[in-house]
C-alpha positions as CSV (number, residue, x, y, z in Angstrom):
1,M,197.4,105.0,-33.7
2,N,198.1,101.9,-31.5
3,V,200.7,102.1,-28.7
4,I,201.9,99.0,-26.8
5,T,204.1,99.4,-23.7
6,S,206.0,97.2,-21.3
7,G,206.9,98.1,-17.7
8,A,210.4,98.3,-16.0
9,P,213.3,100.7,-15.5
10,M,213.6,100.5,-19.3
11,E,210.4,100.0,-21.2
12,I,209.7,99.4,-24.9
13,V,207.0,101.5,-26.4
14,V,205.8,100.4,-29.9
15,I,203.9,102.9,-32.0
16,G,201.8,101.6,-34.9
17,L,200.6,104.3,-37.3
18,Q,197.9,104.0,-39.9
19,P,197.3,105.5,-43.4
20,G,197.2,109.3,-43.3
21,E,198.8,109.8,-39.9
22,M,201.7,112.2,-39.7
23,L,205.0,110.5,-38.7
24,L,206.7,113.1,-36.5
25,E,203.5,114.5,-35.1
26,S,202.3,111.1,-34.1
27,I,205.6,110.1,-32.5
28,T,205.7,113.3,-30.6
29,Q,202.1,112.8,-29.4
30,A,202.9,109.2,-28.2
31,V,206.0,110.5,-26.4
32,R,203.9,113.0,-24.5
33,E,201.0,110.7,-23.8
34,H,203.2,107.9,-22.5
35,G,205.6,110.1,-20.5
36,I,208.7,109.4,-22.4
37,E,211.1,112.0,-21.1
38,N,214.2,110.2,-22.2
39,G,214.6,107.4,-24.8
40,V,216.1,106.1,-28.0
41,V,214.3,105.1,-31.2
42,I,215.6,101.6,-31.8
43,S,213.5,100.7,-34.9
44,G,211.3,102.5,-37.4
45,I,209.9,101.1,-40.7
46,G,206.9,101.6,-42.9
47,T,205.7,103.4,-46.0
48,L,205.2,107.1,-46.6
49,K,203.4,109.1,-49.3
50,R,205.3,112.3,-48.4
51,C,208.5,112.8,-46.4
52,H,209.6,116.3,-45.3
53,M,213.2,116.6,-44.0
54,H,216.2,118.8,-43.9
55,F,220.0,118.5,-44.2
56,I,222.9,120.8,-43.5
57,E,224.3,122.9,-46.3
58,H,227.8,123.5,-44.9
59,T,229.9,122.7,-41.9
60,E,230.7,126.2,-40.6
61,F,228.9,128.0,-37.8
62,P,226.2,129.2,-37.7
63,S,224.6,126.1,-39.3
64,R,222.2,126.5,-42.2
65,D,219.6,123.9,-43.1
66,R,218.0,123.1,-46.5
67,F,214.4,121.8,-46.3
68,Y,213.0,119.5,-48.9
69,T,209.9,117.3,-49.5
70,V,209.8,114.0,-51.4
71,E,206.2,113.2,-52.6
72,K,206.0,109.8,-54.1
73,P,205.5,106.2,-52.8
74,L,208.3,105.7,-50.3
75,E,209.6,102.8,-48.2
76,L,210.5,104.1,-44.8
77,L,213.8,102.1,-44.2
78,S,214.9,103.6,-40.9
79,V,213.9,106.0,-38.2
80,S,216.5,106.7,-35.5
81,G,217.2,109.2,-32.9
82,V,217.2,110.3,-29.3
83,I,214.4,111.7,-27.1
84,A,215.6,114.2,-24.4
85,E,213.3,116.1,-22.1
86,G,210.3,114.7,-24.1
87,E,211.6,116.2,-27.4
88,P,212.4,113.7,-30.3
89,H,215.4,114.4,-32.5
90,L,214.9,112.0,-35.4
91,H,216.5,111.2,-38.7
92,V,215.0,109.0,-41.5
93,V,216.1,107.1,-44.5
94,V,213.6,106.5,-47.3
95,S,213.7,104.9,-50.7
96,C,211.5,104.7,-53.8
97,K,211.0,102.3,-56.6
98,D,213.5,104.1,-58.8
99,Q,216.2,103.0,-56.3
100,E,216.6,106.6,-55.1
101,V,217.5,107.0,-51.5
102,Y,216.8,110.1,-49.4
103,A,217.9,110.8,-45.8
104,G,217.8,113.7,-43.4
105,H,216.4,115.2,-40.2
106,L,212.7,114.3,-40.0
107,E,210.3,117.3,-40.1
108,E,206.6,117.6,-39.6
109,S,204.1,116.8,-42.5
110,S,205.6,113.4,-43.4
111,E,202.5,111.3,-44.1
112,V,202.1,107.6,-43.7
113,A,201.0,105.7,-46.8
114,Y,200.0,102.3,-45.5
115,L,201.6,101.9,-42.0
116,A,204.6,102.8,-39.9
117,E,205.9,100.9,-36.9
118,I,208.2,102.7,-34.4
119,A,209.9,101.2,-31.4
120,V,211.2,103.4,-28.6
121,L,213.3,102.3,-25.7
122,K,212.0,104.4,-22.8
123,C,214.9,105.0,-20.4
124,N,213.2,105.9,-17.1
125,A,216.4,106.4,-15.1
126,L,218.3,108.3,-17.7
127,R,218.3,112.1,-17.4
128,L,219.1,113.9,-20.7
129,A,218.9,117.5,-21.7
130,R,220.0,119.7,-24.7
131,H,222.1,122.7,-23.6
132,L,222.7,125.7,-25.8
133,D,226.4,126.0,-26.8
134,P,226.7,129.8,-26.7
135,T,229.7,129.9,-29.1
136,R,228.2,127.7,-31.8
137,K,224.5,128.5,-31.2
138,I,223.4,124.9,-31.3
139,R,221.8,122.7,-28.6
140,L,224.1,119.8,-27.6
141,L,223.1,116.7,-25.8
142,G,224.2,116.3,-22.2
143,R,223.0,115.4,-18.7
144,K,220.0,117.1,-17.1
145,A,221.1,119.4,-14.2
């Protein structure tokens, strides 16, 4: 993994992943190693040999997720999301040669095929947190106390 950074109140951290590295685990590691408490993933592209994700099954509360894995040569078209309190919440869009497109919440065990390149805007002055909504039992984004 190669990580390139720039300094300022807002910094860009670019993460370059190699074959066999795990997408979410590597992003999470880079977030920790480079002190990214709050940020936004502004770009993410590459190739995957396996993508593990989930999507919601209904819109009532409590929520229920369905997990699935796509194992075939995939183009990673997009990674996007928010990092709050050092925790990435990321979604992905991937496609394969058959013109199938898959999208969902990124989970661990998504493996890079050739490369992946992720750009994070590190927001040093921003203070985000996820707070539990006691009624809906979900963690919602807000300001850090």
